[in-house]
All heavy atoms as TSV, in Angstrom:
chain	resi	resn	atom	element	x	y	z
A	1	MET	N	N	90.970	112.222	132.798
A	1	MET	CA	C	91.916	112.225	131.758
A	1	MET	C	C	92.686	113.521	131.766
A	1	MET	O	O	92.196	114.597	131.929
A	1	MET	CB	C	91.145	112.154	130.442
A	1	MET	CG	C	92.005	111.970	129.224
A	1	MET	SD	S	92.860	110.436	129.382
A	1	MET	CE	C	92.753	109.787	127.793
A	2	PRO	N	N	94.016	113.410	131.772
A	2	PRO	CA	C	94.876	114.585	131.944
A	2	PRO	C	C	94.716	115.506	130.715
A	2	PRO	O	O	94.528	115.053	129.580
A	2	PRO	CB	C	96.310	114.014	132.085
A	2	PRO	CG	C	96.209	112.588	131.986
A	2	PRO	CD	C	94.823	112.188	131.755
A	3	ALA	N	N	94.951	116.771	130.918
A	3	ALA	CA	C	94.925	117.768	129.850
A	3	ALA	C	C	96.274	117.836	129.124
A	3	ALA	O	O	96.302	118.155	127.905
A	3	ALA	CB	C	94.556	119.138	130.357
A	4	HIS	N	N	97.329	117.488	129.825
A	4	HIS	CA	C	98.691	117.630	129.242
A	4	HIS	C	C	98.897	116.517	128.153
A	4	HIS	O	O	98.684	115.316	128.484
A	4	HIS	CB	C	99.690	117.525	130.348
A	4	HIS	CG	C	101.043	118.077	129.904
A	4	HIS	ND1	N	101.909	117.425	129.083
A	4	HIS	CD2	C	101.714	119.207	130.328
A	4	HIS	CE1	C	103.035	118.111	128.954
A	4	HIS	NE2	N	102.888	119.239	129.663
A	5	ARG	N	N	99.349	116.927	127.023
A	5	ARG	CA	C	99.618	116.001	125.981
A	5	ARG	C	C	100.633	114.841	126.310
A	5	ARG	O	O	100.440	113.698	125.926
A	5	ARG	CB	C	100.060	116.692	124.654
A	5	ARG	CG	C	100.287	115.848	123.460
A	5	ARG	CD	C	100.702	116.610	122.265
A	5	ARG	NE	N	100.801	115.757	121.150
A	5	ARG	CZ	C	101.896	115.236	120.704
A	5	ARG	NH1	N	103.056	115.499	121.376
A	5	ARG	NH2	N	101.937	114.420	119.636
A	6	VAL	N	N	101.699	115.153	126.980
A	6	VAL	CA	C	102.668	114.248	127.363
A	6	VAL	C	C	102.094	113.184	128.320
A	6	VAL	O	O	102.365	111.984	128.192
A	6	VAL	CB	C	103.964	114.854	127.904
A	6	VAL	CG1	C	104.923	113.862	128.436
A	6	VAL	CG2	C	104.631	115.704	126.918
A	7	ALA	N	N	101.262	113.552	129.253
A	7	ALA	CA	C	100.588	112.648	130.160
A	7	ALA	C	C	99.698	111.729	129.367
A	7	ALA	O	O	99.670	110.507	129.628
A	7	ALA	CB	C	99.834	113.380	131.201
A	8	ARG	N	N	98.958	112.223	128.431
A	8	ARG	CA	C	98.100	111.432	127.554
A	8	ARG	C	C	98.929	110.422	126.745
A	8	ARG	O	O	98.565	109.264	126.600
A	8	ARG	CB	C	97.176	112.274	126.699
A	8	ARG	CG	C	96.140	113.009	127.519
A	8	ARG	CD	C	95.079	113.608	126.589
A	8	ARG	NE	N	95.543	114.278	125.437
A	8	ARG	CZ	C	95.849	115.588	125.323
A	8	ARG	NH1	N	95.623	116.354	126.431
A	8	ARG	NH2	N	96.286	116.140	124.186
A	9	ASP	N	N	100.022	110.865	126.215
A	9	ASP	CA	C	100.933	109.993	125.430
A	9	ASP	C	C	101.503	108.897	126.329
A	9	ASP	O	O	101.613	107.738	125.886
A	9	ASP	CB	C	102.015	110.769	124.807
A	9	ASP	CG	C	101.627	111.695	123.697
A	9	ASP	OD1	O	100.498	111.603	123.175
A	9	ASP	OD2	O	102.419	112.598	123.285
A	10	LEU	N	N	101.835	109.245	127.599
A	10	LEU	CA	C	102.340	108.221	128.482
A	10	LEU	C	C	101.237	107.165	128.760
A	10	LEU	O	O	101.541	105.969	128.713
A	10	LEU	CB	C	102.776	108.839	129.807
A	10	LEU	CG	C	103.263	107.895	130.896
A	10	LEU	CD1	C	104.525	107.245	130.406
A	10	LEU	CD2	C	103.484	108.705	132.212
A	11	LEU	N	N	100.040	107.561	128.951
A	11	LEU	CA	C	98.963	106.685	129.182
A	11	LEU	C	C	98.702	105.765	127.991
A	11	LEU	O	O	98.460	104.564	128.119
A	11	LEU	CB	C	97.602	107.403	129.524
A	11	LEU	CG	C	97.518	108.007	130.855
A	11	LEU	CD1	C	96.427	108.954	130.973
A	11	LEU	CD2	C	97.508	106.980	131.941
A	12	ALA	N	N	98.796	106.334	126.814
A	12	ALA	CA	C	98.665	105.564	125.600
A	12	ALA	C	C	99.730	104.521	125.394
A	12	ALA	O	O	99.517	103.401	125.058
A	12	ALA	CB	C	98.527	106.498	124.332
A	13	ALA	N	N	100.982	104.945	125.725
A	13	ALA	CA	C	102.143	104.066	125.505
A	13	ALA	C	C	102.097	102.862	126.609
A	13	ALA	O	O	102.405	101.788	126.243
A	13	ALA	CB	C	103.434	104.797	125.750
A	14	ALA	N	N	101.598	103.177	127.777
A	14	ALA	CA	C	101.473	102.169	128.822
A	14	ALA	C	C	100.375	101.131	128.509
A	14	ALA	O	O	100.457	99.986	128.911
A	14	ALA	CB	C	101.108	102.787	130.175
A	15	ASP	N	N	99.380	101.593	127.702
A	15	ASP	CA	C	98.241	100.757	127.342
A	15	ASP	C	C	97.602	100.012	128.490
A	15	ASP	O	O	97.136	98.902	128.435
A	15	ASP	CB	C	98.735	99.729	126.252
A	15	ASP	CG	C	97.588	99.052	125.575
A	15	ASP	OD1	O	96.506	99.735	125.383
A	15	ASP	OD2	O	97.714	97.840	125.186
A	16	ARG	N	N	97.483	100.766	129.571
A	16	ARG	CA	C	96.827	100.227	130.802
A	16	ARG	C	C	96.557	101.431	131.724
A	16	ARG	O	O	97.242	102.449	131.585
A	16	ARG	CB	C	97.638	99.193	131.540
A	16	ARG	CG	C	98.897	99.735	132.126
A	16	ARG	CD	C	99.789	98.641	132.535
A	16	ARG	NE	N	100.292	97.955	131.428
A	16	ARG	CZ	C	100.534	96.575	131.319
A	16	ARG	NH1	N	100.470	95.861	132.371
A	16	ARG	NH2	N	100.946	96.073	130.228
A	17	PRO	N	N	95.603	101.372	132.653
A	17	PRO	CA	C	95.434	102.478	133.543
A	17	PRO	C	C	96.616	102.741	134.400
A	17	PRO	O	O	97.396	101.817	134.797
A	17	PRO	CB	C	94.210	101.999	134.392
A	17	PRO	CG	C	93.695	100.898	133.637
A	17	PRO	CD	C	94.736	100.266	132.864
A	18	ILE	N	N	96.835	103.959	134.744
A	18	ILE	CA	C	97.885	104.389	135.626
A	18	ILE	C	C	97.266	105.184	136.765
A	18	ILE	O	O	96.577	106.149	136.550
A	18	ILE	CB	C	98.994	105.213	134.970
A	18	ILE	CG1	C	99.718	104.400	133.851
A	18	ILE	CG2	C	100.028	105.729	135.964
A	18	ILE	CD1	C	100.719	105.160	133.066
A	19	ALA	N	N	97.593	104.734	137.997
A	19	ALA	CA	C	97.140	105.553	139.209
A	19	ALA	C	C	98.439	105.865	140.021
A	19	ALA	O	O	99.256	104.994	140.254
A	19	ALA	CB	C	96.211	104.697	140.084
A	20	ALA	N	N	98.583	107.139	140.277
A	20	ALA	CA	C	99.773	107.599	141.001
A	20	ALA	C	C	99.434	108.765	141.885
A	20	ALA	O	O	98.616	109.542	141.525
A	20	ALA	CB	C	100.839	107.982	139.989
A	21	PRO	N	N	100.189	108.891	143.000
A	21	PRO	CA	C	99.927	110.026	143.881
A	21	PRO	C	C	100.557	111.303	143.219
A	21	PRO	O	O	101.293	111.213	142.291
A	21	PRO	CB	C	100.695	109.645	145.165
A	21	PRO	CG	C	101.756	108.763	144.677
A	21	PRO	CD	C	101.179	107.950	143.464
A	22	SER	N	N	100.227	112.448	143.754
A	22	SER	CA	C	100.902	113.595	143.329
A	22	SER	C	C	102.316	113.617	143.712
A	22	SER	O	O	102.707	112.819	144.578
A	22	SER	CB	C	100.224	114.893	143.974
A	22	SER	OG	O	100.152	114.820	145.294
A	23	ALA	N	N	103.167	114.431	143.027
A	23	ALA	CA	C	104.563	114.370	143.241
A	23	ALA	C	C	105.020	115.289	144.315
A	23	ALA	O	O	105.936	116.169	144.090
A	23	ALA	CB	C	105.341	114.600	141.913
A	24	ASN	N	N	104.414	115.186	145.428
A	24	ASN	CA	C	104.827	116.071	146.610
A	24	ASN	C	C	104.478	115.322	147.877
A	24	ASN	O	O	103.679	114.340	147.939
A	24	ASN	CB	C	104.092	117.408	146.615
A	24	ASN	CG	C	102.624	117.330	146.613
A	24	ASN	OD1	O	102.013	116.665	145.817
A	24	ASN	ND2	N	102.028	118.018	147.551
A	25	ARG	N	N	105.072	115.621	148.907
A	25	ARG	CA	C	104.834	114.976	150.214
A	25	ARG	C	C	103.446	115.502	150.745
A	25	ARG	O	O	103.043	116.658	150.431
A	25	ARG	CB	C	105.860	115.292	151.237
A	25	ARG	CG	C	107.214	114.749	150.755
A	25	ARG	CD	C	108.225	114.699	151.897
A	25	ARG	NE	N	109.557	114.353	151.354
A	25	ARG	CZ	C	109.925	113.077	151.117
A	25	ARG	NH1	N	109.062	112.084	151.252
A	25	ARG	NH2	N	111.164	112.805	150.624
A	26	SER	N	N	102.761	114.632	151.452
A	26	SER	CA	C	101.459	115.044	152.002
A	26	SER	C	C	101.499	116.315	152.756
A	26	SER	O	O	102.332	116.615	153.541
A	26	SER	CB	C	100.969	113.895	152.917
A	26	SER	OG	O	99.684	114.181	153.448
A	27	GLY	N	N	100.470	117.181	152.413
A	27	GLY	CA	C	100.358	118.512	153.059
A	27	GLY	C	C	101.186	119.645	152.499
A	27	GLY	O	O	101.150	120.722	152.918
A	28	ARG	N	N	102.095	119.256	151.515
A	28	ARG	CA	C	102.930	120.270	150.933
A	28	ARG	C	C	102.280	120.813	149.641
A	28	ARG	O	O	101.361	120.226	149.106
A	28	ARG	CB	C	104.243	119.605	150.576
A	28	ARG	CG	C	105.068	119.033	151.782
A	28	ARG	CD	C	105.530	120.153	152.727
A	28	ARG	NE	N	106.411	121.048	151.949
A	28	ARG	CZ	C	107.688	121.147	152.087
A	28	ARG	NH1	N	108.355	120.421	152.924
A	28	ARG	NH2	N	108.396	122.071	151.385
A	29	VAL	N	N	102.805	121.944	149.209
A	29	VAL	CA	C	102.285	122.596	148.024
A	29	VAL	C	C	102.540	121.690	146.730
A	29	VAL	O	O	103.625	121.088	146.665
A	29	VAL	CB	C	102.977	123.958	147.807
A	29	VAL	CG1	C	102.561	124.600	146.449
A	29	VAL	CG2	C	102.682	124.851	149.007
A	30	SER	N	N	101.675	121.648	145.847
A	30	SER	CA	C	101.765	120.883	144.614
A	30	SER	C	C	102.817	121.462	143.683
A	30	SER	O	O	102.906	122.636	143.531
A	30	SER	CB	C	100.446	120.852	143.790
A	30	SER	OG	O	99.433	120.253	144.610
A	31	PRO	N	N	103.727	120.585	143.143
A	31	PRO	CA	C	104.709	121.076	142.342
A	31	PRO	C	C	104.216	121.500	140.936
A	31	PRO	O	O	103.246	120.945	140.502
A	31	PRO	CB	C	105.735	119.947	142.170
A	31	PRO	CG	C	104.812	118.747	142.349
A	31	PRO	CD	C	103.793	119.170	143.292
A	32	THR	N	N	104.774	122.508	140.333
A	32	THR	CA	C	104.427	122.927	138.939
A	32	THR	C	C	105.582	122.850	137.989
A	32	THR	O	O	105.433	123.177	136.831
A	32	THR	CB	C	103.875	124.395	138.936
A	32	THR	OG1	O	104.855	125.214	139.543
A	32	THR	CG2	C	102.624	124.485	139.801
A	33	ALA	N	N	106.748	122.360	138.393
A	33	ALA	CA	C	107.945	122.182	137.560
A	33	ALA	C	C	108.676	120.952	138.081
A	33	ALA	O	O	108.671	120.584	139.238
A	33	ALA	CB	C	108.726	123.394	137.545
A	34	ALA	N	N	109.444	120.286	137.182
A	34	ALA	CA	C	110.230	119.121	137.519
A	34	ALA	C	C	111.196	119.413	138.655
A	34	ALA	O	O	111.455	118.649	139.590
A	34	ALA	CB	C	110.933	118.618	136.337
A	35	ILE	N	N	111.772	120.617	138.641
A	35	ILE	CA	C	112.734	120.955	139.649
A	35	ILE	C	C	112.117	120.971	141.070
A	35	ILE	O	O	112.747	120.624	142.084
A	35	ILE	CB	C	113.406	122.355	139.378
A	35	ILE	CG1	C	114.599	122.594	140.330
A	35	ILE	CG2	C	112.459	123.467	139.463
A	35	ILE	CD1	C	115.808	121.718	140.217
A	36	HIS	N	N	110.833	121.352	141.167
A	36	HIS	CA	C	110.116	121.214	142.449
A	36	HIS	C	C	110.058	119.873	142.961
A	36	HIS	O	O	110.230	119.566	144.178
A	36	HIS	CB	C	108.729	121.835	142.318
A	36	HIS	CG	C	108.671	123.239	141.894
A	36	HIS	ND1	N	107.627	123.759	141.154
A	36	HIS	CD2	C	109.543	124.311	142.070
A	36	HIS	CE1	C	107.852	125.008	140.832
A	36	HIS	NE2	N	109.023	125.363	141.474
A	37	VAL	N	N	109.773	118.883	142.013
A	37	VAL	CA	C	109.694	117.476	142.435
A	37	VAL	C	C	111.083	116.998	142.908
A	37	VAL	O	O	111.193	116.376	143.909
A	37	VAL	CB	C	109.230	116.627	141.274
A	37	VAL	CG1	C	109.191	115.147	141.669
A	37	VAL	CG2	C	107.835	117.050	140.780
A	38	ALA	N	N	112.118	117.312	142.080
A	38	ALA	CA	C	113.533	116.966	142.537
A	38	ALA	C	C	113.870	117.454	143.930
A	38	ALA	O	O	114.418	116.791	144.719
A	38	ALA	CB	C	114.499	117.409	141.466
A	39	GLU	N	N	113.529	118.734	144.120
A	39	GLU	CA	C	113.834	119.366	145.436
A	39	GLU	C	C	113.144	118.728	146.555
A	39	GLU	O	O	113.591	118.536	147.643
A	39	GLU	CB	C	113.567	120.860	145.385
A	39	GLU	CG	C	114.535	121.614	144.505
A	39	GLU	CD	C	114.201	123.047	144.227
A	39	GLU	OE1	O	113.032	123.450	144.552
A	39	GLU	OE2	O	115.029	123.808	143.715
A	40	GLU	N	N	111.808	118.358	146.323
A	40	GLU	CA	C	110.889	117.815	147.379
A	40	GLU	C	C	111.243	116.352	147.681
A	40	GLU	O	O	111.328	115.956	148.807
A	40	GLU	CB	C	109.455	117.947	146.954
A	40	GLU	CG	C	108.498	117.369	147.880
A	40	GLU	CD	C	108.177	118.232	149.147
A	40	GLU	OE1	O	108.461	119.430	149.081
A	40	GLU	OE2	O	107.728	117.726	150.122
A	41	LEU	N	N	111.455	115.532	146.564
A	41	LEU	CA	C	111.543	114.108	146.737
A	41	LEU	C	C	112.964	113.544	146.577
A	41	LEU	O	O	113.203	112.410	147.016
A	41	LEU	CB	C	110.513	113.419	145.794
A	41	LEU	CG	C	109.129	113.801	145.900
A	41	LEU	CD1	C	108.263	113.079	144.931
A	41	LEU	CD2	C	108.580	113.488	147.329
A	42	GLY	N	N	113.823	114.232	145.908
A	42	GLY	CA	C	115.218	113.829	145.763
A	42	GLY	C	C	115.377	112.412	145.258
A	42	GLY	O	O	114.806	111.977	144.291
A	43	ASP	N	N	116.138	111.580	146.050
A	43	ASP	CA	C	116.414	110.213	145.656
A	43	ASP	C	C	115.268	109.250	145.966
A	43	ASP	O	O	115.398	108.076	145.720
A	43	ASP	CB	C	117.681	109.788	146.407
A	43	ASP	CG	C	118.978	110.471	145.884
A	43	ASP	OD1	O	118.936	110.970	144.796
A	43	ASP	OD2	O	119.877	110.591	146.669
A	44	ALA	N	N	114.173	109.775	146.492
A	44	ALA	CA	C	113.031	108.890	146.830
A	44	ALA	C	C	112.317	108.454	145.564
A	44	ALA	O	O	111.509	107.555	145.612
A	44	ALA	CB	C	112.062	109.518	147.732
A	45	VAL	N	N	112.601	109.133	144.378
A	45	VAL	CA	C	111.981	108.688	143.173
A	45	VAL	C	C	113.119	108.289	142.144
A	45	VAL	O	O	114.219	108.820	142.215
A	45	VAL	CB	C	111.139	109.805	142.526
A	45	VAL	CG1	C	109.946	110.033	143.376
A	45	VAL	CG2	C	111.879	111.090	142.239
A	46	SER	N	N	112.815	107.319	141.332
A	46	SER	CA	C	113.838	106.860	140.358
A	46	SER	C	C	113.772	107.560	139.044
A	46	SER	O	O	114.775	107.493	138.261
A	46	SER	CB	C	113.677	105.359	140.115
A	46	SER	OG	O	112.394	105.050	139.603
A	47	MET	N	N	112.696	108.262	138.776
A	47	MET	CA	C	112.644	108.999	137.472
A	47	MET	C	C	111.631	110.140	137.569
A	47	MET	O	O	110.614	110.124	138.357
A	47	MET	CB	C	112.098	108.065	136.378
A	47	MET	CG	C	111.953	108.680	135.034
A	47	MET	SD	S	111.396	107.581	133.742
A	47	MET	CE	C	109.725	107.270	134.272
A	48	ILE	N	N	111.965	111.231	136.919
A	48	ILE	CA	C	111.088	112.390	136.843
A	48	ILE	C	C	110.905	112.676	135.352
A	48	ILE	O	O	111.888	112.892	134.627
A	48	ILE	CB	C	111.649	113.661	137.588
A	48	ILE	CG1	C	111.794	113.397	139.010
A	48	ILE	CG2	C	110.729	114.839	137.329
A	48	ILE	CD1	C	112.537	114.411	139.784
A	49	LEU	N	N	109.682	112.608	134.834
A	49	LEU	CA	C	109.352	112.973	133.507
A	49	LEU	C	C	109.267	114.453	133.334
A	49	LEU	O	O	108.446	115.125	133.942
A	49	LEU	CB	C	108.049	112.271	133.082
A	49	LEU	CG	C	107.575	112.557	131.636
A	49	LEU	CD1	C	108.533	111.983	130.682
A	49	LEU	CD2	C	106.241	111.939	131.475
A	50	ILE	N	N	110.194	115.050	132.518
A	50	ILE	CA	C	110.203	116.524	132.388
A	50	ILE	C	C	109.474	116.845	131.088
A	50	ILE	O	O	109.847	116.384	129.978
A	50	ILE	CB	C	111.696	117.003	132.294
A	50	ILE	CG1	C	112.434	116.723	133.641
A	50	ILE	CG2	C	111.702	118.517	132.054
A	50	ILE	CD1	C	113.889	117.067	133.634
A	51	ALA	N	N	108.418	117.630	131.248
A	51	ALA	CA	C	107.565	117.914	130.078
A	51	ALA	C	C	107.051	119.367	130.145
A	51	ALA	O	O	105.938	119.602	129.676
A	51	ALA	CB	C	106.451	116.922	129.925
A	52	GLY	N	N	107.769	120.254	130.776
A	52	GLY	CA	C	107.385	121.625	130.903
A	52	GLY	C	C	106.601	121.835	132.187
A	52	GLY	O	O	106.259	120.914	132.910
A	53	ARG	N	N	106.386	123.132	132.444
A	53	ARG	CA	C	105.650	123.526	133.736
A	53	ARG	C	C	104.188	123.224	133.622
A	53	ARG	O	O	103.604	123.241	132.541
A	53	ARG	CB	C	105.879	124.923	133.992
A	53	ARG	CG	C	107.269	125.386	134.257
A	53	ARG	CD	C	107.401	126.844	134.531
A	53	ARG	NE	N	106.769	127.163	135.829
A	53	ARG	CZ	C	107.384	127.244	136.961
A	53	ARG	NH1	N	108.656	126.878	137.053
A	53	ARG	NH2	N	106.768	127.526	138.073
A	54	SER	N	N	103.595	122.954	134.776
A	54	SER	CA	C	102.049	122.852	134.820
A	54	SER	C	C	101.478	124.175	134.794
A	54	SER	O	O	102.038	125.171	135.243
A	54	SER	CB	C	101.646	122.131	136.156
A	54	SER	OG	O	102.205	120.802	136.223
A	55	ALA	N	N	100.286	124.245	134.136
A	55	ALA	CA	C	99.571	125.488	134.038
A	55	ALA	C	C	99.088	125.894	135.438
A	55	ALA	O	O	99.036	127.077	135.773
A	55	ALA	CB	C	98.422	125.334	133.044
A	56	VAL	N	N	98.673	124.888	136.253
A	56	VAL	CA	C	98.151	125.203	137.568
A	56	VAL	C	C	98.782	124.112	138.526
A	56	VAL	O	O	99.183	123.060	138.080
A	56	VAL	CB	C	96.596	125.130	137.647
A	56	VAL	CG1	C	96.040	126.276	136.895
A	56	VAL	CG2	C	96.091	123.875	137.151
A	57	GLY	N	N	98.693	124.414	139.826
A	57	GLY	CA	C	99.284	123.437	140.735
A	57	GLY	C	C	98.172	122.681	141.547
A	57	GLY	O	O	98.163	122.679	142.763
A	58	LEU	N	N	97.178	122.192	140.846
A	58	LEU	CA	C	96.072	121.494	141.516
A	58	LEU	C	C	96.099	120.019	141.186
A	58	LEU	O	O	96.341	119.662	140.070
A	58	LEU	CB	C	94.733	122.052	141.047
A	58	LEU	CG	C	94.472	123.573	141.267
A	58	LEU	CD1	C	93.192	124.010	140.689
A	58	LEU	CD2	C	94.432	123.787	142.816
A	59	GLU	N	N	95.842	119.167	142.204
A	59	GLU	CA	C	95.805	117.784	142.031
A	59	GLU	C	C	94.582	117.382	141.212
A	59	GLU	O	O	93.600	118.052	141.134
A	59	GLU	CB	C	95.785	117.026	143.373
A	59	GLU	CG	C	97.028	117.173	144.215
A	59	GLU	CD	C	97.212	118.475	144.934
A	59	GLU	OE1	O	96.245	119.236	144.938
A	59	GLU	OE2	O	98.233	118.743	145.381
A	60	SER	N	N	94.707	116.204	140.619
A	60	SER	CA	C	93.614	115.672	139.811
A	60	SER	C	C	92.578	115.118	140.800
A	60	SER	O	O	92.900	114.840	141.954
A	60	SER	CB	C	94.085	114.506	138.956
A	60	SER	OG	O	95.026	114.992	138.017
A	61	THR	N	N	91.393	114.867	140.340
A	61	THR	CA	C	90.280	114.323	141.141
A	61	THR	C	C	89.750	113.087	140.374
A	61	THR	O	O	89.458	113.204	139.128
A	61	THR	CB	C	89.172	115.316	141.378
A	61	THR	OG1	O	89.692	116.440	142.091
A	61	THR	CG2	C	88.012	114.637	142.188
A	62	ILE	N	N	89.686	111.959	141.012
A	62	ILE	CA	C	89.127	110.812	140.382
A	62	ILE	C	C	87.627	110.815	140.521
A	62	ILE	O	O	87.148	110.937	141.627
A	62	ILE	CB	C	89.653	109.487	141.042
A	62	ILE	CG1	C	91.226	109.418	140.813
A	62	ILE	CG2	C	88.996	108.241	140.455
A	62	ILE	CD1	C	91.887	108.308	141.554
A	63	LEU	N	N	86.943	110.827	139.445
A	63	LEU	CA	C	85.449	110.879	139.406
A	63	LEU	C	C	84.783	109.568	139.375
A	63	LEU	O	O	83.694	109.380	139.958
A	63	LEU	CB	C	84.965	111.754	138.256
A	63	LEU	CG	C	85.465	113.209	138.259
A	63	LEU	CD1	C	85.015	113.905	136.979
A	63	LEU	CD2	C	85.007	113.945	139.440
A	64	ASP	N	N	85.406	108.595	138.630
A	64	ASP	CA	C	84.709	107.332	138.483
A	64	ASP	C	C	85.763	106.264	138.211
A	64	ASP	O	O	86.753	106.464	137.441
A	64	ASP	CB	C	83.705	107.378	137.358
A	64	ASP	CG	C	82.880	106.182	137.225
A	64	ASP	OD1	O	82.904	105.242	138.124
A	64	ASP	OD2	O	82.112	106.072	136.258
């Protein structure tokens, strides 16, 4: 379960599980701001949800 309130709100609004990769190319540093995602992925994504900077740049781990 994400710690970020906007991520939790997105999950609640979707009313279904969401599984998604991190917003960076494989082997690259994890983004901590929307601008990093835009610079890394550009037109490869149709939308970037801007909700402030991440506290840390670590990917999530699926436990179960």
